C-alpha positions as CSV (number, residue, x, y, z in Angstrom):
1,M,93.6,191.1,94.4
2,L,92.6,188.1,92.3
3,N,95.3,186.5,90.2
4,S,93.7,183.6,88.4
5,I,91.3,180.8,88.7
6,H,92.9,178.0,90.8
7,H,90.2,175.3,90.3
8,A,86.7,174.5,89.3
9,A,84.7,171.8,91.1
10,I,82.4,169.4,89.3
11,I,79.9,167.0,91.0
12,C,79.5,163.8,88.9
13,S,77.0,161.0,89.2
14,D,79.3,158.1,88.2
15,Y,82.9,158.5,89.5
16,Q,84.6,155.9,87.3
17,Q,82.9,157.2,84.1
18,A,83.8,160.8,84.9
19,K,87.4,159.8,85.9
20,H,87.8,158.0,82.6
21,F,86.4,160.9,80.6
22,Y,88.5,163.6,82.3
23,V,91.7,161.6,82.6
24,S,91.8,159.1,79.7
25,I,89.9,161.1,77.1
26,L,90.6,164.8,78.0
27,G,94.1,163.9,79.3
28,L,94.1,165.7,82.6
29,E,96.8,164.7,85.1
30,V,95.8,163.1,88.4
31,I,97.2,165.1,91.4
32,A,95.4,163.2,94.2
33,E,92.5,160.8,94.5
34,N,90.7,160.3,97.8
35,Y,87.7,158.4,99.1
36,R,86.1,160.1,102.0
37,S,84.3,157.3,103.9
38,E,82.4,159.6,106.2
39,R,80.7,161.1,103.2
40,D,80.8,158.0,101.0
41,S,82.3,160.3,98.4
42,Y,85.2,160.5,96.1
43,K,87.3,163.6,95.4
44,L,89.7,163.6,92.4
45,D,92.1,166.5,91.9
46,L,93.2,167.0,88.3
47,K,95.7,169.3,86.7
48,L,95.7,171.0,83.3
49,P,99.0,171.9,81.6
50,D,98.9,175.5,82.7
51,G,98.6,174.5,86.4
52,S,94.9,175.2,86.8
53,Q,92.9,172.4,88.4
54,L,89.5,170.6,88.3
55,E,88.1,168.8,91.3
56,L,85.7,165.9,90.6
57,F,83.3,165.0,93.5
58,T,80.6,162.4,94.0
59,F,77.8,162.8,96.4
60,N,74.8,160.6,97.0
61,N,71.5,162.0,95.7
62,S,72.8,165.1,93.9
63,P,70.0,166.8,92.0
64,Q,70.1,167.0,88.2
65,R,71.0,170.2,86.4
66,P,67.7,172.1,85.9
67,S,68.2,173.2,82.3
68,Y,70.8,173.2,79.6
69,P,72.8,175.3,79.5
70,E,70.9,178.3,80.8
71,A,70.6,177.3,84.5
72,L,71.6,180.0,87.0
73,G,75.2,179.6,88.1
74,L,78.0,178.2,86.0
75,R,77.0,178.2,82.3
76,H,79.9,176.2,80.9
77,L,83.5,175.5,81.4
78,A,85.8,176.5,78.5
79,F,89.2,175.0,77.7
80,S,91.7,176.7,75.5
81,V,93.2,174.6,72.8
82,E,95.7,175.2,70.0
83,S,93.4,173.7,67.4
84,V,89.6,173.4,67.7
85,E,89.5,171.2,64.6
86,K,92.1,168.7,65.8
87,T,90.7,168.5,69.4
88,R,87.1,168.1,68.0
89,N,88.3,165.3,65.7
90,Y,90.1,163.6,68.6
91,L,87.0,163.8,70.8
92,V,84.6,162.5,68.1
93,S,87.0,159.6,67.4
94,N,86.7,158.8,71.1
95,G,82.9,158.7,71.0
96,V,82.2,162.2,72.3
97,D,79.3,164.1,70.6
98,V,80.7,167.5,69.7
99,E,78.7,170.4,68.1
100,P,79.8,171.9,64.8
101,I,82.6,174.5,65.0
102,R,81.5,178.1,65.1
103,V,83.4,181.4,65.0
104,D,83.1,184.0,67.8
105,E,81.6,187.1,66.3
106,Y,83.7,189.4,68.5
107,T,87.1,187.7,68.5
108,N,86.9,185.8,65.2
109,K,88.2,182.7,67.1
110,K,86.9,179.2,66.6
111,F,84.9,177.4,69.3
112,T,82.6,174.5,69.9
113,F,80.7,172.8,72.7
114,F,80.5,169.2,74.0
115,S,79.3,167.7,77.3
116,D,80.8,165.6,80.0
117,P,79.1,162.3,81.0
118,D,76.7,164.2,83.2
119,G,75.7,166.7,80.6
120,L,77.9,169.6,81.9
121,P,78.5,171.9,79.0
122,L,82.2,172.2,78.1
123,E,83.7,174.4,75.5
124,L,86.8,174.3,73.3
125,Y,88.1,177.8,72.5
126,E,91.0,178.3,70.1
127,E,93.8,180.3,71.7
128,I,95.6,181.3,68.5
């Protein structure tokens, strides 16, 4: 039935700031960028190297996330990386606040968390 996750959608408060973060810092490829005048809203389609996608949206007056990170719904978005240390160091050198690296007690793989410009919890998870 289900084959994979095609995309995840994120609502951001500042389109230019989010676009810079996801494209220039995280390195996602722009597939399409559209301004929807009837909604006064942007939609930015981004692609990761494995073909999965993120959609960035802006909407006027979107409510804040009620709690961090334990709100109902999506808890966090995890990205697989070859090296958590290298990716963490890169993010820190670009001004991103990243938590210390931890080890998953069940898989013994390294992981850490950071946030996007709107505070959405993001995870780096080592694939090796």
